[in-house]
SERO-4910 file (N, C-alpha, C, O; in steps of 0.05 Angstrom, whole numbers):
BEGIN
 pado doro    nc1    nc2    nc3   cac1   cac2   cac3    cc1    cc2    cc3    oc1    oc2    oc3
  Met    A   1789   2024   2058   1806   2018   2080   1821   2043   2089   1825   2062   2074
  Lys    A   1831   2042   2113   1847   2064   2123   1876   2055   2121   1884   2034   2131
  Tyr    A   1892   2072   2107   1920   2065   2102   1937   2071   2127   1931   2088   2143
  Ile    A   1959   2056   2129   1977   2058   2152   1987   2086   2155   1991   2096   2178
  Lys    A   1993   2100   2133   2004   2127   2135   1985   2147   2148   1994   2168   2157
  Asp    A   1960   2140   2149   1940   2159   2160   1934   2155   2190   1919   2170   2201
  Tyr    A   1946   2135   2202   1941   2130   2230   1957   2150   2248   1979   2158   2241
  Arg    A   1945   2157   2270   1957   2175   2290   1954   2162   2317   1937   2145   2322
  Glu    A   1970   2171   2335   1969   2161   2363   1941   2166   2374   1929   2187   2371
  Gly    A   1930   2145   2387   1903   2147   2398   1881   2135   2380   1859   2132   2389
  Asp    A   1888   2130   2355   1868   2119   2336   1862   2090   2343   1879   2076   2355
  Arg    A   1838   2081   2335   1832   2052   2336   1835   2041   2308   1829   2054   2288
  Ile    A   1845   2017   2307   1850   2004   2281   1831   1980   2279   1829   1964   2297
  Phe    A   1816   1979   2256   1798   1957   2251   1796   1954   2220   1777   1964   2208
  Asp    A   1815   1939   2209   1816   1936   2180   1834   1913   2173   1845   1900   2191
  Ile    A   1836   1907   2147   1851   1884   2137   1879   1894   2128   1881   1914   2114
  Tyr    A   1900   1879   2137   1927   1886   2129   1943   1860   2124   1935   1838   2132
  Leu    A   1964   1863   2109   1982   1841   2105   2000   1837   2129   2013   1857   2138
  Cys    A   2002   1813   2139   2021   1807   2161   2048   1802   2147   2054   1780   2137
  Lys    A   2065   1823   2147   2091   1820   2134   2110   1802   2150   2126   1787   2138
  His    A   2107   1802   2176   2125   1786   2193   2112   1780   2219   2097   1797   2230
  Lys    A   2116   1756   2229   2106   1748   2255   2127   1732   2270   2139   1713   2258
  Gln    A   2133   1739   2295   2153   1725   2310   2146   1723   2339   2138   1743   2351
  Ala    A   2148   1700   2350   2143   1696   2379   2166   1708   2395   2189   1706   2387
  Ala    A   2159   1720   2418   2179   1732   2435   2171   1728   2464   2149   1718   2470
  Val    A   2188   1736   2482   2183   1733   2511   2191   1759   2525   2212   1770   2519
  Thr    A   2174   1769   2543   2180   1793   2558   2202   1787   2578   2210   1764   2583
  Lys    A   2212   1808   2591   2232   1805   2612   2222   1788   2635   2237   1776   2650
  Asn    A   2196   1788   2638   2183   1773   2660   2177   1744   2652   2165   1729   2667
  Gly    A   2184   1737   2627   2179   1710   2618   2152   1705   2606   2144   1682   2601
  Lys    A   2137   1726   2600   2110   1723   2589   2112   1723   2558   2124   1742   2547
  Pro    A   2100   1703   2545   2102   1703   2515   2084   1724   2502   2063   1731   2512
  Tyr    A   2094   1734   2480   2078   1753   2463   2086   1750   2434   2105   1735   2429
  Glu    A   2073   1763   2416   2079   1761   2388   2087   1789   2377   2073   1809   2381
  Asn    A   2109   1790   2363   2117   1813   2347   2105   1810   2319   2109   1790   2306
  Val    A   2090   1830   2310   2078   1829   2284   2084   1855   2269   2083   1877   2281
  Ile    A   2089   1853   2243   2092   1877   2226   2069   1877   2206   2067   1858   2190
  Leu    A   2052   1897   2207   2030   1900   2189   2040   1917   2165   2056   1935   2168
  Gln    A   2029   1911   2141   2038   1925   2117   2014   1932   2099   1996   1916   2096
  Asp    A   2015   1955   2087   1999   1961   2064   2017   1977   2045   2041   1980   2050
  Lys    A   2006   1987   2023   2023   2000   2003   2035   2027   2012   2053   2037   1999
  Thr    A   2026   2037   2035   2037   2062   2045   2059   2058   2065   2071   2078   2073
  Gly    A   2063   2034   2074   2085   2029   2093   2079   2006   2112   2062   1989   2106
  Thr    A   2093   2006   2134   2091   1984   2154   2085   1996   2181   2090   2019   2186
  Leu    A   2074   1979   2199   2067   1988   2226   2073   1965   2245   2064   1942   2241
  Asp    A   2088   1971   2265   2095   1952   2286   2071   1945   2303   2056   1964   2310
  Ala    A   2067   1920   2310   2044   1912   2326   2053   1891   2346   2071   1876   2342
  Lys    A   2039   1891   2369   2045   1871   2390   2019   1857   2398   1998   1870   2403
  Ile    A   2021   1831   2401   1999   1815   2412   2009   1806   2439   2024   1787   2441
  Trp    A   2000   1820   2460   2011   1814   2486   2001   1788   2499   2013   1777   2517
  Asp    A   1978   1779   2489   1967   1753   2499   1959   1736   2475   1935   1737   2468
  Pro    A   1977   1722   2463   1972   1706   2438   1950   1685   2442   1938   1676   2423
  Asn    A   1944   1678   2468   1925   1656   2473   1897   1667   2480   1879   1652   2487
  Ser    A   1894   1693   2478   1868   1705   2486   1847   1699   2465   1854   1694   2442
  Ala    A   1822   1700   2473   1799   1695   2454   1800   1716   2432   1805   1740   2437
  Gly    A   1794   1708   2408   1792   1726   2385   1818   1730   2370   1819   1745   2350
  Ile    A   1839   1716   2379   1865   1716   2364   1867   1691   2347   1873   1670   2357
  Asp    A   1861   1695   2321   1863   1672   2303   1892   1663   2299   1911   1678   2303
  Asp    A   1894   1638   2291   1920   1627   2283   1927   1637   2255   1912   1632   2236
  Phe    A   1949   1652   2253   1957   1663   2227   1988   1663   2226   2001   1657   2246
  Asp    A   1999   1669   2203   2028   1669   2199   2036   1692   2181   2019   1706   2170
  Ser    A   2062   1694   2177   2073   1714   2159   2061   1711   2131   2057   1688   2122
  Leu    A   2056   1733   2118   2045   1735   2091   2015   1728   2089   2004   1725   2067
  Asn    A   2002   1724   2112   1973   1721   2113   1960   1749   2113   1972   1768   2123
  Tyr    A   1936   1751   2103   1921   1776   2105   1903   1773   2130   1888   1753   2132
  Ile    A   1904   1793   2147   1889   1790   2173   1873   1816   2178   1882   1838   2172
  Glu    A   1850   1812   2190   1834   1834   2200   1842   1840   2229   1841   1822   2246
  Val    A   1851   1864   2234   1863   1871   2260   1846   1891   2274   1837   1911   2263
  Tyr    A   1841   1886   2300   1828   1905   2317   1846   1912   2340   1857   1894   2353
  Gly    A   1851   1938   2345   1869   1946   2366   1870   1976   2369   1854   1990   2358
  Glu    A   1890   1984   2385   1894   2013   2391   1922   2021   2382   1941   2006   2386
  Val    A   1924   2045   2371   1949   2056   2361   1961   2074   2383   1948   2093   2392
  Asn    A   1985   2068   2391   1999   2085   2410   2027   2091   2400   2034   2083   2378
  Ser    A   2042   2106   2415   2069   2114   2407   2089   2102   2426   2086   2103   2451
  Phe    A   2111   2092   2415   2133   2081   2431   2159   2089   2419   2166   2082   2396
  Gln    A   2175   2104   2434   2201   2114   2425   2199   2129   2398   2216   2125   2380
  Gly    A   2179   2145   2395   2176   2162   2371   2163   2148   2347   2160   2161   2327
  Ala    A   2156   2123   2350   2144   2109   2327   2117   2097   2336   2113   2090   2359
  Leu    A   2098   2096   2317   2072   2085   2322   2073   2055   2326   2089   2041   2314
  Gln    A   2056   2045   2344   2055   2016   2350   2026   2008   2357   2012   2024   2369
  Val    A   2018   1985   2348   1990   1976   2353   1990   1956   2375   2005   1936   2376
  Asn    A   1972   1960   2394   1966   1941   2415   1942   1925   2405   1919   1934   2406
  Val    A   1947   1900   2396   1927   1884   2382   1909   1870   2402   1918   1857   2421
  Lys    A   1883   1873   2398   1863   1861   2415   1851   1835   2402   1847   1815   2416
  Arg    A   1845   1837   2376   1833   1814   2362   1845   1812   2334   1854   1832   2323
  Val    A   1847   1788   2324   1856   1783   2297   1839   1762   2284   1832   1742   2296
  Arg    A   1831   1766   2259   1816   1746   2243   1831   1741   2217   1838   1759   2202
  Leu    A   1836   1715   2212   1849   1707   2187   1829   1711   2164   1806   1701   2165
  Cys    A   1837   1726   2143   1819   1732   2121   1820   1712   2099   1841   1698   2095
  Arg    A   1799   1710   2084   1797   1692   2061   1803   1708   2035   1799   1732   2034
  Glu    A   1812   1693   2015   1817   1705   1989   1790   1717   1978   1769   1704   1980
  Gly    A   1792   1741   1968   1768   1755   1958   1759   1778   1977   1744   1795   1969
  Glu    A   1770   1777   2001   1763   1798   2021   1782   1822   2018   1778   1843   2031
  Tyr    A   1803   1820   2002   1823   1841   2000   1833   1842   1972   1832   1823   1957
  Asp    A   1845   1865   1965   1858   1869   1939   1888   1871   1944   1897   1890   1957
  Pro    A   1904   1851   1935   1932   1851   1941   1946   1877   1933   1967   1884   1945
  Ala    A   1936   1891   1913   1948   1916   1904   1949   1938   1925   1965   1956   1924
  Asp    A   1931   1935   1945   1930   1955   1967   1952   1951   1988   1955   1967   2006
  Tyr    A   1967   1929   1985   1985   1921   2007   2014   1920   2000   2031   1913   2017
  Leu    A   2021   1928   1976   2049   1929   1968   2059   1957   1967   2049   1973   1952
  Pro    A   2079   1965   1984   2089   1992   1983   2103   1997   1957   2120   1981   1948
  Val    A   2097   2019   1944   2108   2026   1918   2121   2054   1919   2112   2071   1933
  Ser    A   2142   2057   1903   2155   2083   1901   2135   2105   1894   2117   2100   1877
  Ser    A   2138   2128   1905   2120   2151   1898   2127   2162   1871   2112   2179   1860
  Lys    A   2150   2154   1860   2159   2163   1834   2151   2143   1812   2148   2119   1818
  Ser    A   2149   2153   1788   2141   2136   1765   2164   2116   1759   2186   2123   1753
  Ile    A   2157   2090   1760   2177   2070   1754   2185   2071   1724   2209   2069   1718
  Asp    A   2166   2076   1707   2173   2079   1678   2190   2103   1674   2209   2102   1658
  Gly    A   2184   2125   1688   2199   2149   1684   2228   2146   1694   2247   2156   1682
  Met    A   2231   2133   1717   2258   2129   1728   2274   2110   1710   2298   2114   1705
  Tyr    A   2261   2089   1700   2275   2071   1682   2284   2085   1657   2306   2079   1646
  Ala    A   2268   2103   1647   2275   2119   1623   2300   2136   1629   2317   2139   1611
  Glu    A   2302   2147   1653   2326   2163   1661   2351   2145   1662   2372   2154   1654
  Val    A   2347   2121   1672   2370   2102   1672   2380   2097   1644   2404   2097   1639
  Lys    A   2362   2093   1625   2370   2089   1598   2383   2113   1585   2401   2111   1569
  Glu    A   2375   2137   1594   2388   2162   1585   2417   2163   1594   2435   2171   1579
  Ile    A   2421   2155   1619   2449   2155   1630   2466   2135   1614   2489   2141   1607
  Ile    A   2455   2112   1608   2469   2092   1592   2476   2103   1565   2498   2099   1555
  Gly    A   2458   2118   1553   2463   2130   1527   2485   2151   1527   2497   2157   1507
  Ser    A   2491   2162   1551   2512   2182   1553   2539   2171   1558   2559   2185   1557
  Ile    A   2541   2145   1562   2567   2132   1567   2583   2130   1541   2572   2120   1521
  Glu    A   2607   2139   1541   2623   2140   1516   2640   2115   1512   2645   2106   1489
  Asn    A   2650   2103   1534   2666   2079   1531   2649   2056   1519   2629   2048   1531
  Ser    A   2658   2045   1497   2641   2025   1483   2637   1999   1499   2616   1987   1498
  Cys    A   2658   1990   1514   2656   1966   1529   2637   1969   1553   2620   1952   1558
  Leu    A   2639   1992   1567   2621   1997   1590   2592   2000   1580   2574   1991   1592
  Lys    A   2589   2015   1558   2562   2019   1547   2550   1992   1539   2526   1988   1544
  Arg    A   2565   1975   1527   2555   1949   1519   2547   1932   1543   2526   1919   1543
  Leu    A   2563   1933   1564   2556   1919   1589   2530   1929   1600   2513   1913   1607
  Leu    A   2526   1955   1601   2502   1966   1613   2478   1960   1595   2456   1954   1606
  Glu    A   2481   1960   1569   2459   1953   1551   2451   1924   1555   2427   1917   1554
  Met    A   2470   1906   1558   2465   1878   1562   2449   1873   1587   2431   1856   1588
  Leu    A   2455   1888   1608   2441   1885   1633   2414   1900   1634   2393   1887   1638
  Phe    A   2415   1926   1629   2392   1943   1634   2372   1946   1611   2352   1959   1614
  Val    A   2379   1935   1588   2362   1938   1564   2354   1911   1553   2330   1905   1549
  Glu    A   2374   1893   1549   2369   1868   1534   2360   1845   1552   2346   1828   1544
  Asp    A   2369   1845   1577   2362   1823   1596   2336   1829   1609   2335   1842   1630
  Gln    A   2314   1821   1596   2287   1828   1605   2280   1817   1633   2266   1830   1648
  Ala    A   2290   1794   1639   2285   1782   1666   2299   1800   1687   2287   1805   1708
  Phe    A   2323   1808   1681   2337   1826   1700   2323   1853   1702   2319   1863   1725
  Val    A   2315   1864   1680   2302   1891   1680   2277   1890   1697   2271   1908   1712
  Lys    A   2261   1869   1694   2236   1866   1710   2242   1865   1739   2230   1879   1755
  Ala    A   2262   1848   1747   2270   1846   1775   2281   1872   1785   2275   1880   1808
  Phe    A   2298   1886   1769   2310   1911   1778   2289   1932   1783   2292   1948   1802
  Cys    A   2269   1934   1766   2248   1954   1769   2228   1948   1791   2215   1966   1802
  Gln    A   2226   1923   1799   2206   1915   1819   2218   1910   1847   2204   1909   1866
  Ser    A   2245   1908   1848   2258   1901   1874   2259   1925   1893   2258   1948   1884
  Ser    A   2261   1919   1918   2267   1940   1938   2298   1942   1940   2313   1925   1931
  Ala    A   2306   1964   1953   2335   1968   1957   2344   1956   1984   2368   1954   1989
  Ala    A   2325   1949   2001   2332   1938   2028   2308   1925   2039   2285   1930   2031
  Lys    A   2312   1907   2059   2290   1894   2072   2275   1913   2090   2250   1914   2090
  Thr    A   2290   1930   2105   2276   1947   2124   2288   1976   2126   2274   1994   2132
  Val    A   2314   1979   2120   2327   2004   2127   2319   2028   2109   2310   2048   2120
  His    A   2322   2026   2083   2315   2048   2065   2306   2037   2039   2314   2016   2030
  His    A   2288   2052   2025   2278   2045   1999   2267   2016   1999   2271   2001   1981
  Gly    A   2252   2009   2021   2241   1983   2024   2214   1980   2011   2194   1974   2024
  Phe    A   2212   1986   1985   2187   1985   1971   2191   1978   1942   2214   1979   1932
  Val    A   2169   1971   1928   2171   1964   1900   2182   1988   1885   2172   2010   1887
  Gly    A   2203   1984   1869   2216   2006   1855   2237   2020   1872   2250   2038   1862
  Gly    A   2242   2010   1896   2262   2022   1914   2290   2020   1903   2306   2038   1905
  Leu    A   2297   1996   1892   2323   1992   1881   2328   2011   1857   2350   2023   1855
  Leu    A   2309   2013   1840   2311   2032   1817   2314   2060   1826   2331   2075   1816
  Glu    A   2297   2069   1846   2298   2096   1856   2325   2102   1868   2337   2123   1863
  His    A   2335   2084   1885   2361   2088   1898   2384   2089   1878   2401   2106   1880
  Thr    A   2384   2070   1859   2405   2069   1839   2406   2095   1823   2427   2105   1818
  Leu    A   2383   2105   1815   2382   2129   1799   2392   2153   1815   2407   2170   1805
  Ser    A   2384   2155   1841   2393   2177   1858   2424   2176   1861   2437   2197   1860
  Val    A   2435   2152   1865   2464   2149   1868   2478   2157   1842   2499   2171   1843
  Ala    A   2467   2149   1819   2479   2156   1794   2479   2187   1789   2498   2198   1779
  Lys    A   2457   2200   1797   2455   2229   1794   2475   2243   1812   2488   2263   1804
  Leu    A   2478   2233   1837   2498   2245   1855   2526   2241   1843   2543   2260   1844
  Cys    A   2532   2218   1832   2558   2213   1820   2562   2231   1795   2585   2240   1791
  Asp    A   2542   2236   1780   2544   2254   1757   2551   2282   1767   2568   2296   1754
  Tyr    A   2539   2291   1789   2547   2317   1801   2576   2317   1810   2590   2336   1805
  Tyr    A   2584   2295   1822   2613   2294   1831   2631   2297   1807   2652   2311   1809
  Cys    A   2624   2285   1785   2642   2286   1761   2645   2315   1751   2666   2322   1741
  Lys    A   2623   2330   1753   2625   2358   1744   2641   2375   1764   2653   2395   1756
  Thr    A   2641   2367   1789   2655   2383   1810   2684   2375   1813   2701   2391   1819
  Tyr    A   2689   2349   1808   2716   2338   1811   2725   2325   1785   2720   2302   1780
  Pro    A   2737   2341   1767   2743   2332   1739   2761   2308   1737   2761   2295   1716
  Leu    A   2776   2302   1758   2794   2278   1756   2778   2252   1756   2789   2231   1748
  Leu    A   2753   2252   1765   2737   2228   1765   2732   2219   1736   2726   2236   1719
  Lys    A   2734   2193   1731   2728   2182   1705   2697   2176   1704   2687   2157   1716
  Arg    A   2683   2194   1689   2654   2193   1690   2643   2166   1680   2625   2155   1693
  Asp    A   2653   2155   1658   2643   2130   1648   2645   2107   1668   2626   2092   1672
  Leu    A   2668   2106   1682   2672   2085   1702   2654   2090   1726   2641   2071   1735
  Leu    A   2653   2115   1736   2637   2120   1760   2607   2116   1755   2594   2103   1772
  Leu    A   2596   2126   1734   2568   2122   1729   2561   2093   1723   2539   2084   1730
  Ser    A   2578   2079   1709   2573   2050   1705   2573   2036   1731   2556   2018   1736
  Ala    A   2592   2042   1749   2592   2030   1775   2568   2037   1792   2557   2021   1806
  Ala    A   2559   2062   1789   2535   2071   1804   2511   2055   1795   2495   2047   1812
  Leu    A   2507   2051   1769   2484   2036   1759   2486   2006   1768   2466   1993   1772
  Cys    A   2511   1996   1770   2514   1967   1776   2518   1961   1805   2518   1938   1813
  His    A   2522   1982   1822   2532   1976   1849   2513   1958   1866   2523   1943   1883
  Asp    A   2487   1960   1861   2468   1944   1877   2453   1923   1861   2432   1913   1871
  Ile    A   2462   1917   1837   2446   1898   1821   2444   1871   1834   2426   1856   1829
  Gly    A   2463   1865   1852   2461   1839   1867   2437   1836   1884   2430   1814   1892
  Lys    A   2424   1859   1890   2400   1858   1907   2376   1845   1892   2357   1836   1905
  Thr    A   2378   1843   1866   2357   1829   1851   2358   1799   1857   2338   1785   1853
  Arg    A   2380   1789   1867   2383   1761   1875   2386   1757   1905   2382   1736   1915
  Glu    A   2393   1779   1919   2395   1778   1948   2368   1777   1962   2365   1763   1982
  Leu    A   2349   1792   1951   2322   1795   1963   2301   1784   1944   2303   1789   1920
  Ser    A   2282   1770   1955   2259   1761   1939   2240   1785   1934   2241   1805   1949
  Leu    A   2224   1783   1914   2205   1804   1907   2183   1805   1928   2179   1786   1943
  Phe    A   2168   1827   1928   2145   1830   1946   2124   1809   1938   2123   1802   1915
  Pro    A   2107   1800   1957   2105   1810   1985   2126   1799   2004   2128   1809   2027
  Glu    A   2142   1779   1996   2161   1768   2015   2183   1788   2022   2187   1794   2046
  Asn    A   2196   1799   2002   2218   1819   2006   2236   1809   2029   2241   1823   2048
  Asp    A   2246   1785   2026   2263   1773   2047   2288   1761   2034   2290   1759   2009
  Tyr    A   2308   1755   2050   2333   1745   2040   2331   1718   2028   2318   1700   2039
  Thr    A   2342   1714   2004   2344   1688   1991   2368   1673   2003   2383   1684   2019
  Asp    A   2371   1648   1995   2394   1632   2004   2420   1646   1996   2438   1648   2012
  Asp    A   2422   1654   1970   2446   1668   1961   2450   1695   1976   2472   1703   1981
  Gly    A   2428   1708   1982   2430   1732   1997   2442   1728   2025   2458   1744   2034
  Gln    A   2434   1706   2038   2445   1700   2064   2474   1691   2062   2491   1698   2078
  Leu    A   2480   1674   2042   2507   1662   2040   2528   1681   2028   2551   1680   2036
  Leu    A   2520   1697   2008   2539   1714   1994   2536   1743   1998   2555   1758   2002
  Gly    A   2511   1753   1998   2506   1782   2000   2507   1796   1973   2518   1785   1954
  His    A   2494   1819   1971   2490   1832   1945   2516   1842   1933   2518   1845   1909
  Ile    A   2536   1849   1950   2561   1860   1939   2575   1839   1923   2583   1844   1900
  Val    A   2579   1815   1934   2593   1794   1920   2576   1785   1896   2586   1780   1874
  Ile    A   2550   1782   1900   2532   1774   1878   2534   1794   1855   2535   1786   1832
  Gly    A   2534   1820   1861   2535   1840   1840   2561   1839   1824   2560   1841   1800
  Ala    A   2583   1835   1838   2609   1832   1824   2609   1808   1806   2620   1809   1784
  Glu    A   2596   1786   1815   2595   1762   1799   2577   1767   1774   2584   1758   1752
  Met    A   2555   1781   1778   2537   1786   1755   2551   1803   1734   2548   1798   1710
  Val    A   2566   1823   1742   2581   1839   1724   2602   1822   1709   2605   1825   1685
  Gly    A   2616   1805   1724   2636   1787   1712   2623   1769   1691   2636   1763   1671
  Glu    A   2599   1759   1696   2585   1741   1677   2581   1755   1651   2586   1744   1629
  Lys    A   2572   1780   1652   2567   1795   1627   2592   1803   1613   2594   1801   1588
  Ile    A   2613   1811   1628   2638   1819   1616   2650   1796   1600   2662   1801   1579
  Arg    A   2647   1772   1609   2659   1749   1595   2646   1745   1567   2658   1732   1550
  Asp    A   2623   1757   1563   2610   1755   1536   2615   1779   1519   2603   1782   1498
  Ile    A   2634   1797   1527   2640   1821   1512   2669   1818   1502   2688   1821   1518
  Pro    A   2673   1812   1477   2700   1809   1466   2717   1834   1470   2708   1856   1464
  Gly    A   2742   1830   1479   2760   1852   1481   2756   1871   1505   2768   1892   1506
  Phe    A   2739   1863   1524   2735   1880   1547   2761   1882   1563   2772   1861   1571
  Pro    A   2772   1906   1567   2798   1909   1580   2799   1897   1608   2781   1902   1624
  Lys    A   2819   1881   1613   2821   1868   1639   2824   1888   1662   2811   1885   1683
  Val    A   2839   1910   1658   2843   1930   1679   2816   1944   1684   2809   1948   1708
  Leu    A   2801   1951   1663   2776   1964   1667   2756   1946   1682   2741   1956   1699
  Ala    A   2756   1921   1675   2739   1902   1689   2745   1901   1718   2727   1900   1735
  Gly    A   2771   1900   1725   2779   1900   1753   2771   1925   1767   2763   1924   1791
  Glu    A   2774   1948   1754   2767   1974   1767   2737   1975   1772   2728   1985   1793
  Leu    A   2721   1966   1753   2692   1967   1756   2683   1948   1779   2667   1956   1796
  Lys    A   2694   1924   1780   2687   1906   1801   2697   1915   1828   2684   1911   1849
  His    A   2720   1929   1828   2730   1940   1853   2710   1961   1864   2704   1961   1888
  Cys    A   2700   1978   1847   2680   1998   1856   2656   1985   1869   2646   1995   1890
  Ile    A   2647   1963   1858   2624   1949   1869   2631   1936   1896   2616   1939   1915
  Leu    A   2654   1923   1897   2663   1910   1921   2669   1929   1944   2667   1921   1967
  Ala    A   2675   1954   1938   2683   1973   1958   2662   1994   1964   2667   2013   1979
  His    A   2637   1991   1953   2619   2013   1955   2607   2017   1983   2594   2038   1988
  His    A   2610   1998   2001   2601   2003   2029   2624   2016   2046   2619   2024   2069
  Gly    A   2647   2018   2034   2668   2034   2046   2685   2022   2068   2709   2026   2068
  Glu    A   2673   2007   2086   2688   1996   2109   2682   1966   2111   2660   1956   2104
  Phe    A   2702   1951   2122   2698   1923   2127   2674   1917   2145   2659   1898   2140
  Glu    A   2671   1934   2166   2649   1929   2185   2621   1934   2173   2601   1926   2185
  Tyr    A   2620   1947   2150   2595   1952   2136   2591   1932   2113   2572   1935   2097
  Gly    A   2608   1912   2112   2604   1890   2092   2620   1892   2067   2617   1875   2049
  Ser    A   2637   1912   2064   2653   1914   2040   2677   1895   2041   2692   1895   2060
  Pro    A   2680   1878   2021   2703   1860   2020   2729   1876   2016   2751   1867   2024
  Lys    A   2727   1900   2004   2750   1917   2000   2743   1946   2008   2720   1954   2006
  Lys    A   2764   1960   2016   2761   1989   2021   2767   2004   1994   2783   1993   1978
  Pro    A   2756   2027   1990   2760   2042   1965   2790   2047   1960   2804   2059   1977
  Ala    A   2800   2039   1936   2827   2044   1928   2828   2063   1904   2850   2072   1897
  Leu    A   2805   2069   1892   2803   2087   1870   2787   2111   1878   2769   2109   1894
  Met    A   2792   2134   1865   2777   2158   1870   2747   2152   1864   2729   2162   1878
  Glu    A   2742   2137   1842   2715   2131   1834   2701   2114   1855   2677   2117   1860
  Ala    A   2716   2095   1867   2704   2078   1888   2697   2094   1912   2676   2089   1925
  Ala    A   2714   2113   1920   2708   2130   1942   2683   2148   1937   2666   2151   1954
  Ala    A   2682   2158   1913   2658   2175   1905   2633   2158   1906   2612   2168   1916
  Leu    A   2634   2134   1896   2610   2116   1897   2602   2111   1925   2578   2111   1932
  Asn    A   2621   2105   1943   2615   2100   1971   2600   2124   1984   2581   2121   1998
  Phe    A   2610   2148   1978   2598   2172   1990   2570   2176   1979   2551   2183   1994
  Ala    A   2566   2172   1953   2540   2176   1941   2520   2156   1951   2497   2162   1957
  Asp    A   2528   2131   1953   2511   2109   1964   2503   2115   1992   2480   2112   2000
  Asn    A   2522   2123   2009   2517   2129   2037   2499   2153   2040   2481   2154   2057
  Thr    A   2503   2174   2024   2487   2198   2025   2458   2192   2019   2440   2200   2034
  Asp    A   2453   2177   1997   2425   2172   1990   2412   2154   2010   2388   2158   2016
  Ala    A   2426   2134   2020   2414   2115   2039   2407   2130   2065   2385   2126   2076
  Lys    A   2425   2148   2075   2420   2162   2100   2397   2183   2096   2380   2185   2114
  Met    A   2397   2197   2074   2376   2217   2070   2349   2204   2067   2329   2215   2077
  Gln    A   2348   2181   2053   2322   2167   2050   2313   2156   2076   2289   2157   2083
  Thr    A   2332   2145   2092   2325   2135   2118   2314   2157   2136   2293   2153   2150
  Phe    A   2327   2180   2136   2317   2202   2152   2289   2211   2142   2271   2216   2158
  Thr    A   2286   2211   2116   2260   2219   2105   2238   2200   2114   2216   2209   2122
  Glu    A   2243   2174   2114   2223   2154   2122   2217   2156   2152   2194   2153   2160
  Ile    A   2238   2162   2168   2233   2166   2197   2215   2189   2202   2196   2187   2217
  Leu    A   2220   2212   2189   2204   2236   2193   2176   2233   2182   2157   2243   2194
  Gln    A   2173   2218   2160   2146   2214   2149   2129   2195   2165   2104   2196   2163
  Asn    A   2142   2178   2181   2127   2158   2196   2125   2163   2225   2121   2145   2241
  Thr    A   2128   2188   2233   2125   2195   2261   2105   2218   2264   2103   2236   2247
  Thr    A   2092   2218   2286   2073   2240   2293   2085   2258   2315   2073   2278   2323
  Glu    A   2109   2250   2324   2122   2265   2346   2132   2292   2335   2139   2295   2312
  Gln    A   2134   2311   2353   2147   2337   2348   2172   2339   2365   2172   2329   2387
  Gly    A   2192   2353   2355   2216   2356   2370   2233   2330   2370   2236   2318   2349
  Trp    A   2243   2323   2393   2261   2300   2395   2246   2274   2391   2224   2270   2401
  Leu    A   2259   2256   2375   2245   2231   2367   2257   2206   2381   2245   2185   2378
  Gly    A   2278   2209   2396   2290   2186   2409   2315   2177   2394   2322   2186   2373
  Tyr    A   2329   2158   2407   2355   2148   2397   2350   2130   2372   2332   2113   2373
  Asn    A   2367   2134   2352   2365   2117   2328   2391   2103   2325   2413   2115   2324
  Arg    A   2390   2076   2323   2414   2060   2322   2431   2065   2297   2455   2065   2298
  Leu    A   2418   2069   2274   2433   2073   2249   2449   2099   2250   2472   2099   2242
  Phe    A   2437   2120   2260   2451   2146   2261   2467   2149   2287   2483   2168   2290
  Glu    A   2463   2131   2306   2477   2132   2332   2473   2159   2345   2492   2171   2355
  Ser    A   2449   2169   2344   2443   2195   2355   2413   2197   2362   2397   2183   2351
  Asn    A   2407   2215   2380   2380   2222   2386   2371   2242   2365   2382   2264   2363
  Leu    A   2350   2235   2349   2342   2251   2326   2320   2271   2334   2306   2267   2353
  Arg    A   2319   2292   2318   2299   2312   2324   2286   2322   2298   2299   2324   2277
  Met    A   2260   2328   2299   2246   2340   2277   2255   2370   2275   2255   2384   2295
  Thr    A   2262   2378   2250   2270   2406   2246   2247   2425   2252   2224   2420   2244
  Arg    A   2253   2447   2267   2232   2467   2273   2241   2494   2262   2261   2505   2272
  Met    A   2227   2504   2243   2234   2530   2231   2215   2550   2243   2191   2550   2238
  Glu    A   2226   2569   2258   2210   2589   2272   2214   2616   2260   2202   2636   2269
***
């Protein structure tokens, strides 16, 4: 098969892909069409079916495997497929392993690094908490290593949550060396725990969609609750330390408009917010640049609130 990452503007597409998402829409002129997101293990590709009732368009839905025929063009700096025909595929015509996006880094290797960080924590209560979560709770460990860090924005692949968490923890470790007033045990524990709620906020692939708790509570509140659940099973865990750790989790998005129930009130909470934002933005930029064939200016991006450009070194 030809992987999504290998397509270029002007290519024809005729292969089997996972329909990650399908949604009916209407043009400004009132004409119905379908928004479709195609997926394989290398990424996703936006597609449009401009005439859903035309001959050769099979009835299919999200999470179906479909054979797609169409043309690849460019729209606002991103590739898009103009779909001509679709055929619903039968089990046995495809290998599901080809359709799940996976981190380019070793999941086992990253998990080993997480355990190394836990081993470096000196505070006995924080270390016990991390061991209970990231070592002893096998159901959580499996979900943590397989989950994405987001539905669409950044690290939206198997192992994405693990990769993002490790990157944030490494940035926080650097901060501790540069700013000695930071309490390393607290900050690194918060870094490892800051997004654990995403294991319950998002379902695993291929769905990778919001759960009921994800919609109702969100990963920040869920994560603080998960930490609280474990802390209650640790005799003598200091109340103040528990509050500081949960505050870091609750404040890690930094602003109310970004979903934080609290703004950072501790130096460690501010550092965690900066590290989380840095890794999310750099990964998002990386994915934008990797998924475009355009040179120079790429168009306006809502997340960055700016017209982005590919760097040109002359």
